[in-house]
Biopython code that builds the backbone (N, CA, C, O; Angstrom):
import numpy as np
from Bio.PDB.StructureBuilder import StructureBuilder

atoms = [
    (1, "UNK", "N", (0.696, -149.072, 258.305)),
    (1, "UNK", "CA", (0.868, -147.983, 257.976)),
    (1, "UNK", "C", (1.696, -147.106, 258.702)),
    (1, "UNK", "O", (1.453, -146.857, 259.883)),
    (2, "UNK", "N", (3.179, -146.344, 257.770)),
    (2, "UNK", "CA", (3.947, -145.392, 258.510)),
    (2, "UNK", "C", (3.849, -144.240, 258.641)),
    (2, "UNK", "O", (3.969, -143.576, 257.612)),
    (3, "UNK", "N", (3.608, -143.553, 259.868)),
    (3, "UNK", "CA", (3.413, -141.780, 259.771)),
    (3, "UNK", "C", (4.782, -141.482, 260.117)),
    (3, "UNK", "O", (5.332, -142.044, 261.064)),
    (4, "UNK", "N", (5.382, -140.590, 259.363)),
    (4, "UNK", "CA", (6.730, -140.110, 259.449)),
    (4, "UNK", "C", (6.145, -138.552, 259.813)),
    (4, "UNK", "O", (5.479, -137.865, 259.038)),
    (5, "UNK", "N", (6.518, -138.210, 261.046)),
    (5, "UNK", "CA", (6.022, -136.696, 261.706)),
    (5, "UNK", "C", (7.533, -135.975, 261.387)),
    (5, "UNK", "O", (8.605, -136.580, 261.358)),
    (6, "UNK", "N", (7.269, -134.124, 261.095)),
    (6, "UNK", "CA", (8.486, -133.606, 261.037)),
    (6, "UNK", "C", (7.544, -132.152, 261.873)),
    (6, "UNK", "O", (6.902, -131.434, 261.107)),
    (7, "UNK", "N", (7.529, -131.921, 262.900)),
    (7, "UNK", "CA", (7.310, -130.445, 263.038)),
    (7, "UNK", "C", (8.201, -129.457, 263.538)),
    (7, "UNK", "O", (9.005, -129.395, 264.468)),
    (8, "UNK", "N", (7.768, -128.630, 262.545)),
    (8, "UNK", "CA", (8.778, -127.174, 262.801)),
    (8, "UNK", "C", (8.179, -125.821, 263.088)),
    (8, "UNK", "O", (7.995, -124.877, 262.320)),
    (9, "UNK", "N", (7.904, -125.952, 264.445)),
    (9, "UNK", "CA", (7.273, -124.355, 265.070)),
    (9, "UNK", "C", (6.070, -124.639, 264.603)),
    (9, "UNK", "O", (5.604, -125.768, 264.755)),
    (10, "UNK", "N", (5.393, -123.659, 263.968)),
    (10, "UNK", "CA", (3.811, -123.861, 263.775)),
    (10, "UNK", "C", (3.642, -124.686, 262.473)),
    (10, "UNK", "O", (2.556, -124.457, 261.941)),
    (11, "UNK", "N", (4.423, -125.594, 261.805)),
    (11, "UNK", "CA", (4.432, -126.449, 260.644)),
    (11, "UNK", "C", (4.403, -127.733, 260.908)),
    (11, "UNK", "O", (5.308, -128.183, 261.611)),
    (12, "UNK", "N", (3.548, -128.463, 260.499)),
    (12, "UNK", "CA", (3.624, -130.279, 260.882)),
    (12, "UNK", "C", (3.302, -130.679, 259.471)),
    (12, "UNK", "O", (2.358, -130.423, 258.723)),
    (13, "UNK", "N", (4.532, -131.479, 259.339)),
    (13, "UNK", "CA", (4.416, -132.347, 258.035)),
    (13, "UNK", "C", (4.416, -134.245, 258.223)),
    (13, "UNK", "O", (5.159, -135.000, 258.851)),
    (14, "UNK", "N", (3.186, -134.486, 257.330)),
    (14, "UNK", "CA", (3.207, -135.851, 258.094)),
    (14, "UNK", "C", (3.150, -137.268, 256.752)),
    (14, "UNK", "O", (2.244, -137.750, 256.072)),
    (15, "UNK", "N", (4.302, -137.467, 256.855)),
    (15, "UNK", "CA", (4.748, -138.351, 255.162)),
    (15, "UNK", "C", (4.087, -139.837, 255.527)),
    (15, "UNK", "O", (4.449, -140.466, 256.521)),
    (16, "UNK", "N", (3.105, -140.305, 254.626)),
    (16, "UNK", "CA", (2.380, -141.602, 254.989)),
    (16, "UNK", "C", (3.095, -142.759, 253.720)),
    (16, "UNK", "O", (3.393, -142.627, 252.533)),
    (17, "UNK", "N", (3.161, -143.894, 254.708)),
    (17, "UNK", "CA", (3.709, -144.855, 254.179)),
    (17, "UNK", "C", (2.600, -146.216, 254.285)),
    (17, "UNK", "O", (2.119, -146.758, 255.280)),
    (18, "UNK", "N", (2.452, -146.464, 253.027)),
    (18, "UNK", "CA", (1.476, -147.635, 252.537)),
    (18, "UNK", "C", (-0.043, -147.428, 252.606)),
    (18, "UNK", "O", (-0.601, -146.590, 251.898)),
    (19, "UNK", "N", (-0.793, -148.325, 253.603)),
    (19, "UNK", "CA", (-2.208, -148.058, 253.549)),
    (19, "UNK", "C", (-3.106, -147.226, 253.964)),
    (19, "UNK", "O", (-3.695, -147.895, 254.813)),
    (20, "UNK", "N", (-3.777, -145.853, 253.917)),
    (20, "UNK", "CA", (-4.936, -145.678, 254.596)),
    (20, "UNK", "C", (-6.090, -146.019, 254.621)),
    (20, "UNK", "O", (-6.928, -145.384, 253.980)),
    (21, "UNK", "N", (-6.397, -147.023, 255.309)),
    (21, "UNK", "CA", (-7.617, -147.724, 255.219)),
    (21, "UNK", "C", (-8.304, -147.747, 256.410)),
    (21, "UNK", "O", (-7.950, -146.934, 257.264)),
    (22, "UNK", "N", (-9.458, -148.708, 256.721)),
    (22, "UNK", "CA", (-10.533, -148.699, 257.880)),
    (22, "UNK", "C", (-9.465, -149.288, 259.212)),
    (22, "UNK", "O", (-9.516, -148.961, 260.397)),
    (23, "UNK", "N", (-8.434, -150.339, 258.479)),
    (23, "UNK", "CA", (-7.397, -150.276, 259.922)),
    (23, "UNK", "C", (-6.323, -149.748, 260.042)),
    (23, "UNK", "O", (-5.342, -150.387, 260.422)),
    (24, "UNK", "N", (-6.273, -148.308, 259.707)),
    (24, "UNK", "CA", (-4.945, -147.681, 259.467)),
    (24, "UNK", "C", (-5.615, -146.174, 260.441)),
    (24, "UNK", "O", (-5.273, -145.651, 261.501)),
    (25, "UNK", "N", (-6.561, -145.921, 259.559)),
    (25, "UNK", "CA", (-7.407, -144.350, 259.671)),
    (25, "UNK", "C", (-7.357, -144.003, 260.972)),
    (25, "UNK", "O", (-7.049, -142.913, 261.453)),
    (26, "UNK", "N", (-7.722, -145.130, 261.582)),
    (26, "UNK", "CA", (-7.698, -144.910, 263.504)),
    (26, "UNK", "C", (-6.493, -143.708, 263.972)),
    (26, "UNK", "O", (-6.546, -142.585, 264.475)),
    (27, "UNK", "N", (-5.266, -144.742, 263.441)),
    (27, "UNK", "CA", (-3.883, -144.213, 264.128)),
    (27, "UNK", "C", (-3.593, -143.006, 263.467)),
    (27, "UNK", "O", (-2.783, -142.295, 264.061)),
    (28, "UNK", "N", (-4.180, -142.434, 262.038)),
    (28, "UNK", "CA", (-3.887, -141.073, 261.812)),
    (28, "UNK", "C", (-4.622, -140.318, 262.524)),
    (28, "UNK", "O", (-4.049, -139.509, 263.254)),
    (29, "UNK", "N", (-5.929, -140.367, 262.512)),
    (29, "UNK", "CA", (-7.060, -140.079, 263.304)),
    (29, "UNK", "C", (-6.396, -139.489, 265.038)),
    (29, "UNK", "O", (-6.695, -138.424, 265.579)),
    (30, "UNK", "N", (-5.597, -140.404, 265.508)),
    (30, "UNK", "CA", (-5.331, -140.171, 266.765)),
    (30, "UNK", "C", (-3.799, -139.304, 266.513)),
    (30, "UNK", "O", (-3.830, -138.169, 266.988)),
    (31, "UNK", "N", (-2.986, -139.544, 266.095)),
    (31, "UNK", "CA", (-2.089, -138.869, 265.516)),
    (31, "UNK", "C", (-2.394, -137.307, 265.434)),
    (31, "UNK", "O", (-1.740, -136.486, 266.077)),
    (32, "UNK", "N", (-3.205, -137.049, 264.780)),
    (32, "UNK", "CA", (-3.853, -135.518, 264.307)),
    (32, "UNK", "C", (-4.163, -135.189, 265.711)),
    (32, "UNK", "O", (-3.437, -134.515, 266.441)),
    (33, "UNK", "N", (-5.805, -135.953, 266.179)),
    (33, "UNK", "CA", (-5.534, -134.926, 267.388)),
    (33, "UNK", "C", (-4.810, -134.536, 268.068)),
    (33, "UNK", "O", (-4.826, -133.329, 268.306)),
    (34, "UNK", "N", (-3.807, -135.427, 268.713)),
    (34, "UNK", "CA", (-2.551, -135.082, 269.723)),
    (34, "UNK", "C", (-1.821, -134.149, 268.839)),
    (34, "UNK", "O", (-0.733, -134.083, 269.411)),
    (35, "UNK", "N", (-1.743, -133.365, 267.770)),
    (35, "UNK", "CA", (-0.638, -132.990, 267.116)),
    (35, "UNK", "C", (-0.833, -131.869, 266.675)),
    (35, "UNK", "O", (0.143, -131.122, 266.735)),
    (36, "UNK", "N", (-2.144, -131.289, 266.059)),
    (36, "UNK", "CA", (-2.660, -130.540, 265.787)),
    (36, "UNK", "C", (-3.192, -128.987, 266.556)),
    (36, "UNK", "O", (-3.932, -128.050, 266.253)),
    (37, "UNK", "N", (-2.441, -129.328, 267.548)),
    (37, "UNK", "CA", (-2.645, -127.868, 268.566)),
    (37, "UNK", "C", (-1.536, -127.115, 267.972)),
    (37, "UNK", "O", (-0.439, -127.620, 267.731)),
    (38, "UNK", "N", (-1.883, -125.765, 267.720)),
    (38, "UNK", "CA", (-1.238, -124.813, 267.457)),
    (38, "UNK", "C", (-0.311, -124.803, 266.325)),
    (38, "UNK", "O", (0.749, -124.178, 266.291)),
    (39, "UNK", "N", (-0.804, -125.560, 265.380)),
    (39, "UNK", "CA", (-0.216, -126.026, 264.069)),
    (39, "UNK", "C", (-1.404, -125.114, 263.297)),
    (39, "UNK", "O", (-2.632, -125.139, 263.381)),
    (40, "UNK", "N", (-0.247, -124.104, 262.317)),
    (40, "UNK", "CA", (-1.106, -123.480, 261.059)),
    (40, "UNK", "C", (-0.839, -123.895, 260.041)),
    (40, "UNK", "O", (-1.461, -123.309, 259.155)),
    (41, "UNK", "N", (0.025, -124.909, 259.571)),
    (41, "UNK", "CA", (0.670, -125.215, 258.184)),
    (41, "UNK", "C", (0.685, -126.941, 258.442)),
    (41, "UNK", "O", (1.448, -127.670, 259.076)),
    (42, "UNK", "N", (-0.550, -127.202, 257.620)),
    (42, "UNK", "CA", (-0.153, -128.804, 257.412)),
    (42, "UNK", "C", (-0.059, -129.476, 256.401)),
    (42, "UNK", "O", (-0.745, -129.373, 255.385)),
    (43, "UNK", "N", (1.076, -130.449, 256.682)),
    (43, "UNK", "CA", (1.144, -131.002, 254.993)),
    (43, "UNK", "C", (1.443, -132.543, 254.992)),
    (43, "UNK", "O", (2.324, -133.047, 255.688)),
    (44, "UNK", "N", (0.589, -133.270, 254.108)),
    (44, "UNK", "CA", (0.882, -134.259, 254.284)),
    (44, "UNK", "C", (1.019, -134.609, 252.915)),
    (44, "UNK", "O", (0.437, -134.228, 251.900)),
    (45, "UNK", "N", (2.393, -135.842, 253.239)),
    (45, "UNK", "CA", (3.155, -136.221, 252.214)),
    (45, "UNK", "C", (2.953, -137.543, 251.509)),
    (45, "UNK", "O", (3.521, -138.571, 251.878)),
    (46, "UNK", "N", (2.207, -137.487, 250.583)),
    (46, "UNK", "CA", (1.737, -138.928, 249.850)),
    (46, "UNK", "C", (2.751, -139.956, 249.086)),
    (46, "UNK", "O", (2.452, -140.993, 248.494)),
    (47, "UNK", "N", (3.959, -139.400, 249.262)),
    (47, "UNK", "CA", (5.016, -139.718, 248.078)),
    (47, "UNK", "C", (4.806, -141.705, 248.485)),
    (47, "UNK", "O", (4.712, -142.604, 247.649)),
    (48, "UNK", "N", (4.793, -141.828, 249.877)),
    (48, "UNK", "CA", (4.591, -143.696, 249.911)),
    (48, "UNK", "C", (3.341, -144.022, 250.478)),
    (48, "UNK", "O", (3.122, -144.886, 251.327)),
    (49, "UNK", "N", (2.573, -143.288, 249.960)),
    (49, "UNK", "CA", (0.867, -143.953, 250.154)),
    (49, "UNK", "C", (0.548, -144.578, 248.992)),
    (49, "UNK", "O", (0.899, -144.150, 247.892)),
    (50, "UNK", "N", (-0.205, -145.730, 249.191)),
    (50, "UNK", "CA", (-0.475, -146.737, 248.074)),
    (50, "UNK", "C", (-1.732, -147.131, 247.901)),
    (50, "UNK", "O", (-2.249, -147.868, 247.061)),
    (51, "UNK", "N", (-2.245, -146.414, 249.008)),
    (51, "UNK", "CA", (-3.793, -146.706, 248.856)),
    (51, "UNK", "C", (-4.888, -145.939, 250.207)),
    (51, "UNK", "O", (-4.698, -146.012, 251.421)),
    (52, "UNK", "N", (-5.923, -145.297, 249.543)),
    (52, "UNK", "CA", (-6.605, -144.841, 250.558)),
    (52, "UNK", "C", (-7.865, -145.390, 250.476)),
    (52, "UNK", "O", (-8.252, -145.977, 249.465)),
    (53, "UNK", "N", (-8.609, -145.227, 251.576)),
    (53, "UNK", "CA", (-10.231, -145.807, 251.392)),
    (53, "UNK", "C", (-11.024, -144.389, 252.125)),
    (53, "UNK", "O", (-10.544, -143.302, 252.448)),
    (54, "UNK", "N", (-12.465, -144.938, 252.226)),
    (54, "UNK", "CA", (-13.597, -143.909, 252.457)),
    (54, "UNK", "C", (-12.993, -143.617, 253.910)),
    (54, "UNK", "O", (-13.432, -142.596, 254.440)),
    (55, "UNK", "N", (-12.172, -144.262, 254.543)),
    (55, "UNK", "CA", (-12.271, -143.940, 256.128)),
    (55, "UNK", "C", (-10.706, -143.482, 256.563)),
    (55, "UNK", "O", (-10.325, -143.353, 257.726)),
    (56, "UNK", "N", (-9.852, -143.259, 255.294)),
    (56, "UNK", "CA", (-8.778, -142.427, 255.111)),
    (56, "UNK", "C", (-9.332, -141.042, 254.420)),
    (56, "UNK", "O", (-8.762, -139.997, 254.733)),
    (57, "UNK", "N", (-10.171, -141.011, 253.707)),
    (57, "UNK", "CA", (-10.757, -139.705, 253.352)),
    (57, "UNK", "C", (-11.433, -139.218, 253.844)),
    (57, "UNK", "O", (-11.703, -138.183, 253.235)),
    (58, "UNK", "N", (-12.406, -139.402, 255.404)),
    (58, "UNK", "CA", (-12.971, -139.232, 256.024)),
    (58, "UNK", "C", (-11.914, -138.312, 257.301)),
    (58, "UNK", "O", (-12.102, -137.206, 257.809)),
    (59, "UNK", "N", (-10.919, -139.206, 257.481)),
    (59, "UNK", "CA", (-9.621, -138.746, 258.232)),
    (59, "UNK", "C", (-9.253, -136.938, 257.700)),
    (59, "UNK", "O", (-9.543, -135.907, 258.306)),
    (60, "UNK", "N", (-8.688, -137.064, 256.663)),
    (60, "UNK", "CA", (-8.519, -135.832, 255.686)),
    (60, "UNK", "C", (-9.454, -135.052, 255.943)),
    (60, "UNK", "O", (-9.370, -133.989, 256.559)),
    (61, "UNK", "N", (-10.427, -135.556, 255.466)),
    (61, "UNK", "CA", (-11.648, -134.315, 255.480)),
    (61, "UNK", "C", (-11.850, -133.691, 257.340)),
    (61, "UNK", "O", (-12.007, -132.519, 257.685)),
    (62, "UNK", "N", (-11.806, -134.401, 257.862)),
    (62, "UNK", "CA", (-11.764, -134.038, 259.416)),
    (62, "UNK", "C", (-10.560, -133.192, 259.897)),
    (62, "UNK", "O", (-10.697, -132.225, 260.646)),
    (63, "UNK", "N", (-9.118, -133.715, 259.310)),
    (63, "UNK", "CA", (-8.222, -132.525, 259.589)),
    (63, "UNK", "C", (-8.616, -131.285, 258.616)),
    (63, "UNK", "O", (-8.607, -130.153, 259.099)),
    (64, "UNK", "N", (-8.852, -131.419, 257.683)),
    (64, "UNK", "CA", (-8.722, -130.322, 257.061)),
    (64, "UNK", "C", (-10.163, -129.065, 257.508)),
    (64, "UNK", "O", (-10.125, -127.843, 257.653)),
    (65, "UNK", "N", (-11.098, -129.875, 257.596)),
    (65, "UNK", "CA", (-12.250, -128.666, 258.825)),
    (65, "UNK", "C", (-11.291, -128.102, 259.978)),
    (65, "UNK", "O", (-11.237, -126.880, 259.834)),
    (66, "UNK", "N", (-10.627, -128.456, 260.907)),
    (66, "UNK", "CA", (-9.814, -128.078, 261.769)),
    (66, "UNK", "C", (-8.790, -126.896, 261.396)),
    (66, "UNK", "O", (-8.463, -125.851, 261.960)),
    (67, "UNK", "N", (-8.415, -127.554, 260.144)),
    (67, "UNK", "CA", (-7.345, -126.874, 259.459)),
    (67, "UNK", "C", (-7.735, -125.176, 259.015)),
    (67, "UNK", "O", (-7.063, -124.153, 259.147)),
    (68, "UNK", "N", (-8.798, -125.348, 258.574)),
    (68, "UNK", "CA", (-9.512, -124.127, 257.715)),
    (68, "UNK", "C", (-9.830, -123.115, 259.140)),
    (68, "UNK", "O", (-9.656, -121.947, 258.794)),
    (69, "UNK", "N", (-10.090, -123.169, 260.083)),
    (69, "UNK", "CA", (-10.108, -122.877, 261.449)),
    (69, "UNK", "C", (-8.647, -122.083, 261.518)),
    (69, "UNK", "O", (-8.514, -120.897, 261.215)),
    (70, "UNK", "N", (-7.748, -122.817, 261.900)),
    (70, "UNK", "CA", (-6.799, -122.135, 262.566)),
    (70, "UNK", "C", (-5.255, -122.090, 261.280)),
    (70, "UNK", "O", (-4.256, -121.483, 261.665)),
    (71, "UNK", "N", (-5.234, -122.623, 260.139)),
    (71, "UNK", "CA", (-4.735, -122.293, 259.010)),
    (71, "UNK", "C", (-4.461, -122.884, 257.570)),
    (71, "UNK", "O", (-5.292, -122.681, 256.685)),
    (72, "UNK", "N", (-3.645, -123.401, 257.391)),
    (72, "UNK", "CA", (-3.748, -124.195, 255.866)),
    (72, "UNK", "C", (-3.517, -125.547, 256.275)),
    (72, "UNK", "O", (-3.205, -125.852, 257.426)),
    (73, "UNK", "N", (-3.703, -126.537, 255.127)),
    (73, "UNK", "CA", (-3.480, -127.560, 254.479)),
    (73, "UNK", "C", (-3.038, -128.419, 253.550)),
    (73, "UNK", "O", (-4.011, -129.088, 253.204)),
    (74, "UNK", "N", (-2.264, -128.684, 253.080)),
    (74, "UNK", "CA", (-2.055, -129.152, 251.551)),
    (74, "UNK", "C", (-1.574, -130.365, 251.254)),
    (74, "UNK", "O", (-0.731, -130.796, 252.041)),
    (75, "UNK", "N", (-1.944, -131.211, 250.110)),
    (75, "UNK", "CA", (-1.392, -132.236, 250.349)),
    (75, "UNK", "C", (-0.490, -132.815, 248.856)),
    (75, "UNK", "O", (-0.993, -132.935, 247.739)),
    (76, "UNK", "N", (0.727, -133.067, 249.179)),
    (76, "UNK", "CA", (1.985, -133.262, 248.032)),
    (76, "UNK", "C", (2.356, -134.426, 247.460)),
    (76, "UNK", "O", (2.184, -135.265, 248.344)),
    (77, "UNK", "N", (2.729, -134.914, 246.582)),
    (77, "UNK", "CA", (3.358, -135.895, 245.934)),
    (77, "UNK", "C", (2.191, -137.245, 245.901)),
    (77, "UNK", "O", (2.355, -138.411, 246.259)),
    (78, "UNK", "N", (1.133, -136.650, 245.398)),
    (78, "UNK", "CA", (-0.243, -137.771, 245.213)),
    (78, "UNK", "C", (0.198, -138.897, 244.236)),
    (78, "UNK", "O", (0.925, -138.404, 243.373)),
    (79, "UNK", "N", (0.035, -140.119, 244.076)),
    (79, "UNK", "CA", (0.308, -140.854, 242.917)),
    (79, "UNK", "C", (-1.155, -140.899, 242.376)),
    (79, "UNK", "O", (-2.153, -140.537, 242.999)),
    (80, "UNK", "N", (-1.110, -141.434, 241.041)),
    (80, "UNK", "CA", (-2.175, -141.246, 240.055)),
    (80, "UNK", "C", (-3.102, -142.158, 240.934)),
    (80, "UNK", "O", (-4.118, -141.503, 241.170)),
    (81, "UNK", "N", (-3.174, -143.393, 241.512)),
    (81, "UNK", "CA", (-4.375, -143.991, 241.930)),
    (81, "UNK", "C", (-5.048, -143.478, 242.811)),
    (81, "UNK", "O", (-6.251, -143.730, 242.757)),
    (82, "UNK", "N", (-4.585, -142.629, 243.882)),
    (82, "UNK", "CA", (-5.226, -141.656, 245.019)),
    (82, "UNK", "C", (-5.591, -140.503, 244.236)),
    (82, "UNK", "O", (-6.581, -139.847, 244.556)),
    (83, "UNK", "N", (-4.809, -140.162, 243.133)),
    (83, "UNK", "CA", (-5.821, -138.972, 242.588)),
    (83, "UNK", "C", (-7.173, -138.912, 241.894)),
    (83, "UNK", "O", (-8.116, -138.139, 241.723)),
    (84, "UNK", "N", (-6.720, -140.277, 241.549)),
    (84, "UNK", "CA", (-8.309, -140.247, 240.551)),
    (84, "UNK", "C", (-9.360, -141.088, 241.952)),
    (84, "UNK", "O", (-10.583, -141.228, 241.953)),
    (85, "UNK", "N", (-8.424, -141.502, 242.962)),
    (85, "UNK", "CA", (-9.773, -141.508, 243.880)),
    (85, "UNK", "C", (-9.904, -139.713, 244.685)),
    (85, "UNK", "O", (-10.975, -139.398, 245.203)),
    (86, "UNK", "N", (-9.576, -139.439, 244.683)),
    (86, "UNK", "CA", (-9.759, -138.268, 244.668)),
    (86, "UNK", "C", (-10.515, -137.216, 243.740)),
    (86, "UNK", "O", (-11.253, -136.451, 244.361)),
    (87, "UNK", "N", (-10.447, -137.018, 242.116)),
    (87, "UNK", "CA", (-11.491, -137.073, 241.338)),
    (87, "UNK", "C", (-12.332, -137.689, 241.775)),
    (87, "UNK", "O", (-12.847, -137.088, 242.719)),
    (88, "UNK", "N", (-12.858, -138.806, 241.543)),
    (88, "UNK", "CA", (-14.127, -139.572, 241.864)),
    (88, "UNK", "C", (-14.839, -139.102, 242.606)),
    (88, "UNK", "O", (-16.033, -138.975, 242.335)),
    (89, "UNK", "N", (-14.202, -138.621, 244.012)),
    (89, "UNK", "CA", (-15.076, -138.490, 245.384)),
    (89, "UNK", "C", (-15.579, -136.797, 245.527)),
    (89, "UNK", "O", (-16.372, -136.283, 246.316)),
    (90, "UNK", "N", (-14.598, -136.076, 244.197)),
    (90, "UNK", "CA", (-14.913, -134.900, 244.662)),
    (90, "UNK", "C", (-13.985, -134.302, 245.587)),
    (90, "UNK", "O", (-14.206, -133.158, 245.983)),
    (91, "UNK", "N", (-13.096, -134.863, 245.932)),
    (91, "UNK", "CA", (-12.029, -134.357, 247.188)),
    (91, "UNK", "C", (-10.972, -133.133, 246.325)),
    (91, "UNK", "O", (-10.591, -132.071, 246.816)),
    (92, "UNK", "N", (-10.721, -133.546, 245.208)),
    (92, "UNK", "CA", (-9.861, -132.303, 244.426)),
    (92, "UNK", "C", (-10.540, -130.808, 244.737)),
    (92, "UNK", "O", (-9.799, -129.838, 244.575)),
    (93, "UNK", "N", (-11.728, -130.607, 245.117)),
    (93, "UNK", "CA", (-12.497, -129.573, 244.900)),
    (93, "UNK", "C", (-12.598, -129.024, 246.463)),
    (93, "UNK", "O", (-13.066, -127.948, 246.837)),
    (94, "UNK", "N", (-12.149, -129.844, 247.080)),
    (94, "UNK", "CA", (-12.331, -129.622, 249.090)),
    (94, "UNK", "C", (-10.828, -129.644, 249.203)),
    (94, "UNK", "O", (-10.647, -128.921, 250.182)),
    (95, "UNK", "N", (-9.798, -129.988, 248.843)),
    (95, "UNK", "CA", (-8.482, -130.072, 249.488)),
    (95, "UNK", "C", (-7.670, -129.412, 248.542)),
    (95, "UNK", "O", (-7.931, -129.318, 247.343)),
    (96, "UNK", "N", (-6.522, -128.885, 249.206)),
    (96, "UNK", "CA", (-5.455, -128.555, 248.193)),
    (96, "UNK", "C", (-4.332, -129.997, 247.910)),
    (96, "UNK", "O", (-3.783, -130.765, 248.700)),
    (97, "UNK", "N", (-4.329, -129.914, 246.644)),
    (97, "UNK", "CA", (-3.427, -131.059, 246.389)),
    (97, "UNK", "C", (-2.039, -130.078, 245.299)),
    (97, "UNK", "O", (-2.127, -129.213, 244.427)),
    (98, "UNK", "N", (-1.089, -130.667, 245.830)),
    (98, "UNK", "CA", (-0.116, -130.034, 244.947)),
    (98, "UNK", "C", (0.831, -131.280, 244.262)),
    (98, "UNK", "O", (1.734, -131.005, 243.472)),
]
sb = StructureBuilder()
sb.init_structure("model")
sb.init_model(0)
sb.init_chain("A")
sb.init_seg("    ")
for serial, (resi, resn, name, xyz) in enumerate(atoms, 1):
    if name == "N":
        sb.init_residue(resn, " ", resi, " ")
    sb.init_atom(name, np.array(xyz, "f"), 0.0, 1.0, " ", f" {name:<3s}", serial, name[0])
structure = sb.get_structure()
């Protein structure tokens, strides 16, 4: 998985490419831990993301909890396959998906 990070003041955008699964979730988790300090708006761009597993969902949930305290988080450009995972797991009710 590739993570393209774009920080603009208190806004952070992460474009993910590839698969967010058990193997790559720790990479995203580490990136978020080092990058979220002082961020008030977090955007995940899933245009290049092909797959998400429960490990990936856990990282998103963790990021959502942090951002709820310090600002907002949204996910954009979600494909049908990943949207179906969000629907089945109930994440559509937890996350802001545009």
